[in-house]
N, C-alpha and C positions, 0 to 999 in steps of 0.2 A: 498670350507671352511668347510663343514661338515665332507665330507673325509678326512680334514687334522685335523681338532679335534677329529675325531674318532681316526686316528695315534696315536693321543697324547695322550689320557686316556688309549689306549690300553700299551703306553709304561709308562705311571705312574705306571699301574696297574703291569706291567712285573716287574718295579723297585724294587716294594712293596712287591718281591718274587712270582707273580703268576705266572702261564701260560695257554699260549693257549689252553679253550676246545675242545674238536675233535665235539661235539654239545651241544645242550641247557640241552641234559637231563641229561650229565656231568659236568654240570657247575654248580661251587658254587658261580658264580656272573656273574649277564648277563646285561649287559648296553644297552641302548637304545639308540641313540642318533639318535634325531630328529630335522627335518626340516619343517619349517611351511610356507614356499614359495607357498606350494598348499596345497589345502583341502585336497586330497587324503593322504597325510601325516597322517594328524588326525584319516582319520577312520582307517589306517593302524595301528596307537600307538595304538587307545584302542583296534582293534582288537585282536594285540599282547598279550597287557597287560592282555587280556581277556583270553586266551590261556594259558597266562602263573598260571593264579589265581589257578588253580588245583596243577601244578606244588608245588606253592608254600607251597599248604596246606601237600602235602605229604611229600615235604621236605623244613621244616620251617628255615632251618637252612640256607637254600640260600638267596642269596641278590639278590632285583633285583633295579635299579638305572633307571631314566629318566634323561637326559640329552638335551642342544642344545635350538635351538631356542622355539618348541613346550613349554618344560619345562620352559623358560623366561616367554612365553605370559600366559600359561594355569598353571601356578601355585597349583592353590587352587582346580580347574578344576582335574586335573589327580589325588590328594587325594581324592578330593571325589567320584570319577568313580573309583579309585583303592586303596583302603586302603591297600592291599597288597604291594604296593612297599615303599622301605626300603630307598631312598637317592632322591630327587629330586636339580638339581640342572642347574642355566644356560650358557650362555653364556662369560659370564663376572666370572666365577670360576670354571673353566675347571683343575686348576693347582690345586683345591682340591678335586680331584675324588677319591683318594686312601684315602686321612686323611679322609672325611664324610663318605666313607663306614666306618671306623673304628670306627668311631662316634657311626654310627649309630648301629654296633655290642654292642655297650658295652652301650648305651643308648636309642634305638629304633628311628622309622623311624624318618628323619631329610628330611628339605626342607629349604635349601639356594639359593637364587638369589639375587645377587647383581646387581645394577641398573645402573651401571657404572665399566669403567677399570680404575684403577689411572695412569697417566702417570708415574710416576716414579714405578709401579711395575710391572718389565720387565717379573715378572714369568707368567702375565696374558695373555702375547701373546703366542698365541700357536705354534709358533717356537721355543721358548726359550724352550719348556718341551723335555724330553724324548718320541723318538717314537717306534714306531714297525711298523715299512712299510712290503706292501705288495710285493712291488716291493725294488731289491739290487739297481737299475741301474738309479732311476726316485725318484727327492720326491719334495715334496710342499714349498716353501715359504710364511709364511705371511708377506708381507709388510704393511699392514694397515688393521685395526680392524675398523668397524663401516661405519656408510654413514650420508654425511652432505646436500644430495638430500632427496626431499618430493616426489617422484611420488609417484599420487595419488594411484595405486594400492598397493603399496610395501611395506610389515610390516619390513625389515630388519632394519631401522634405528630405528626402537620400540625397536626391539628386539638384536640389536647387538651395539645399542648408536651410539654416534657422532663417526665423524669421529679422527684415532687417526695413526700418522706411526711412526713405527719403525725407530731407529737411521740408517743412510746410511752405518756409518763405520762398524754396527753390523751387518747387512745385509748382507754386502758383505766379509764379516768375516765365517757370518755362511755358505753362499754359498763357501769360500774354505774349510771349515772342512766338509763339504759333498764333494767335489770331493775327500780329502786327504782318507774320505773311500769308495772311489769307483765309486760314485754318478756323471752320465752324464749329467745328463737332469735336468733341475730346474723348474717348473713353478711358477713363483709370483703370489701372490694373494692374489686380495683386491677387494673391493663391486664398488672399482671407482678407476682403476689402475691410470689414469691420473694425479691425482690431487695428488700423492702420494708427498710427503716433505711439499704441501703447511702449513699445520698447525705448523710442527717445522721451518719454516717459521718464520711464526706470532710469535710464543711463542720466537723465537729468536728475534727478533725486540723488543718485548715485554721489553726483558731481556738487549735490550739497543744495540744489536748489529747492527752493519750497513749493513743489508743482505738484497736482492729483495727477494720480496712476489713472490714466484712462484712454480710450482712444478717442482720437479726434479725426473720424472720418466724415461723420457730419459737417463740422466747419468746416473742412476741405471741401466736402461738395458745396453748403454756399460761396464759396470764397472762388471757386473756380465758375462757378456760374454767375457771378457777378462779372467775371473779367469782358472789358468791352470786346467785342465784335465774337462772343463765343453764344452760338444759338441753341445748341444742343449739345448736354453733359451724358454721357453712360457710363456704368465702373461694372465689373466682372471680375469676382462674383463674390457676395457675402457668403457667410455660414449661415445659419438657423441659428446656432444656440449663439451668436453674438450679435445677434441680429435686433436692435433697443427701438425704441421709439423716438431718438432721437435722431435718427437717418430715416423715416419715413417721413418725421415731420419738415427733416431740410427736404427731401423729395418736392413734395407738397407744397413749400413756401418758396420753391427757388422755380421760376418760371425756366430758365435752362435744361434743368434738369428733367429727363424723359422718365414719359408713365408705364416704364417696363424694368422688369425687378425678376431676375433670374436667380431663382433659392433652389439649390438645391436639395432634392428628398430622398435622393437614396436609395430608400426604402419606408414602406409604411408599417411594416413591426418593430414594435419596441424592441423583440428580441433578438433581431436584425440587426437593429442599430445599435444596439448596448456591444454585440459582435465587432459591430466594424468599429465602435469607439466615437460615435458621432456627438455623443453630448446631447442630445436632446430625443425627446419623447414625438410618437405621432400626434396624439395632443397638444404637446407644445408647439409643434412644428404648423397646425392647423390653426391656433391661437397667434403666433406669427404673423401667418400670412392673411388673417380676420384684421388682425389690427393694421396691419399695410394697407387691406384693402380700404378701410373705412377712413384709414387716413389722407392716404390719395387717390384721388378723383381718377374714373377710367383707367383702372392701372391695370397693364398686361403682367400676366405671371408665366414664364417658363421655367422647366427644373432637368434634373439630373435623375434617372434611377436603374438603378445597377439590377438583373435578375441574374436567377442564381449564385445569391453570395454561399459560399462555402455554407452547408447548414441549412439552409433557406429551406420550410417544408410547404406543403401547399396550404395548410393553416398561414404559416406566415405570407404568402405571396397575395392571398386571397385579402390579408390585411392591407399589403399593396394596394389591390384593385381597389378598397372600398375608400383610402383614402386619396388616391389617384381621380376618381369620381367624385369627390366631396370637393376637391381641392378646385376641379373645373381648370384647369393649364390652356395656357393657349397654343403651348407646345411645348414636347419635352424631347429628350435624347436622350433614349432609353440603349441601354450597354447590356449585352448577356457578360456575366461577370470573365476576365480574364485576367488569370494569374499572373504577377508580375513578380520577376525573383528579386528578394530581398526585402519586399513586404510580409506581412503576417500570415494575410490570408496564403500567400500561396503556399505556404506549411499547410494549412490546412486539407491536405490532400484526401485524408477518408472523409470527412464532410463534402467531398465535391459532388454537386447535385447531378441526375443523371442527363446527358445532353438532351435525348428524347424532351426529356421533362420542360427542361429549359427553351427551346425552339417551344413549347405546346405553348408556356407560360410567354413568352415573348410575345407571340398572337395578339394572346388573349387581352394581352396589355396595350396591345396597338391598336386594338379597337377602343380598349376605353379613353385611348388619346386622341385617338383622330375623334371620336364623338364629340368631345368638349372642342377640339380646335375648329370642329366645323360652327361649331352654333357660334363660338368669340365671333367668330368671321364674320358669317352669318348679322351677326347681330351688326355689324358694323353698316350694310346696307343702307342707304339712304344719308349718310354723314359726311359731311366734307374733312376732309385729311388734308392736313400740313406734311408734306413730302418733300425728302430732299433727294433731288434727279441722280443716277447712281450713273447712266447710261442709257445707250439702247436694249434691247432685252436679246438675252443670250437664245432665247429659243423661236422670239420672231421678232425681226428687224422693223419692222412697220411699229413697232409698240417703244415705249418707254418704261424704262425700269426704277420704282423709285422708293425710299424707305420710310414709313409712319413715325412718331415718333413714339410708338409701341412695338418699334422693330419689327412689323410688316412691311411684305413687298406688297407696293402694289401697281400695277402695269396699266398704261393709258394710251390711247394714238393721240396725233395732235403735238407731240414735243420733239418734233423736227429742227434741229439747231438749239436745243436746250443744252448747252454744260454740265456736265458733271457737277452736282453742288449747287446749282441750284433749287432756290426752293421754289416748291409750286403748291397750290390748293387744287386736290379733284375730288368729285363727288363718286365715292363708293356705290356704285352700279350692280357689280355680282359678288361673289365669294366662293372660292375652295377651300380645300382645307388650309393650304398652304399660301395662297395671295388672294390678294382682294384685284378685281376689275374697276375702272374709275373712268371718269370724263374730266380731263385737263380745264378747271375753270380759271384758276389766275397765275401767272407769276409771280412771285411775292418780291423775290432777288436774285440777280444773277451773282456767278462768284469771283471774289476780287483776289487776285493770286500775288506772291511777290515768290519767286523762284530763286535760294540762293545756290551759287554755281560755286563747288568745291574748289578750293584754291590749293596747287600744289607747290611746296616749297624746292627749289632749285638750288 
């Protein structure tokens, strides 16, 4: 979501007549778009603002803006710690980025934080704004903003507000327009995509319409996957408590939807899951996972796991190891618990886990995750993978990097001249824990692009 907001901010600035600077030294405007999920982001922000202070002193006309979740949460602290910042704006007024910079030029530093997004303010949805994408073949599409869950560790509901879904027809029309521009892969974004449309149904019922109060995500997957020109559909992230069979069936029956499911576990202990307010047990999680794998052939599954949540005992952690081993994840994002001010978990200070124990647990979990990741990757040796080219490998200029439908990186030689967005067939010959190696067999399709040029009114 943060990356998507960044694309929109860049698109708004381009539409306002700006072009991308080659470095901060050359920039007239520097925007730091922030995320506050992890404490490390706070440290990075204030460190970067410290670095920019001298630059601002040397070039007073340069503007600095801080946007995103940390801006939403720390509006006053940012102004206190970094008086050289010109604009502070939050998650609900991304669409005002260019305007706020203009106001600051004329009137001085400004802080504008909206507490919520109005349902009828279509511009407030990031996907309704112009974008400057780093990729010409793939795009993010925001299907909902906010979250109605109350996970004890998560700050998102506080900074992004309650759940709000975009119109079904509007989303399908946007994807169709993206396809006409040459986009072949879309990723549907939401804090809890499974619940997409439930709020729309509630609003319709309140308006007097006779509709069922249910999510519409499965139907959206099918509709987006049927758009002419769209070869791949991904989404992130679903919530295990809301993952129903209709979504798995839609994934299995819609050719464009990729065989990859990111299903956050967070903990394998029922006691800790209850403390987290996750709304499911480990048994239910594994049942949902088994049903998804039974429905969707060749499904890759990734997850998120938090180590050291307040009150986690050694026995609780052993349950997490057991569930992770049984789940056989393709990979996992593993995190050491980070207390975020404003969340319930941040107040559980008396139950914080000893840091040395957390480090030990983190390493033991890493071993389990890496074991299943290696096994999953090695099982793909000898298979032919359809992959989309991302570009030259960052580590070896002689290799080309592509991504499979299962969201795995595959590197191969002989791809000179292949443009990002090309679809290729690759035979997998080797595998490591984090990527595959292969041989190029065929170029299936080359990218078709139609680039829009921002028009500035005069």
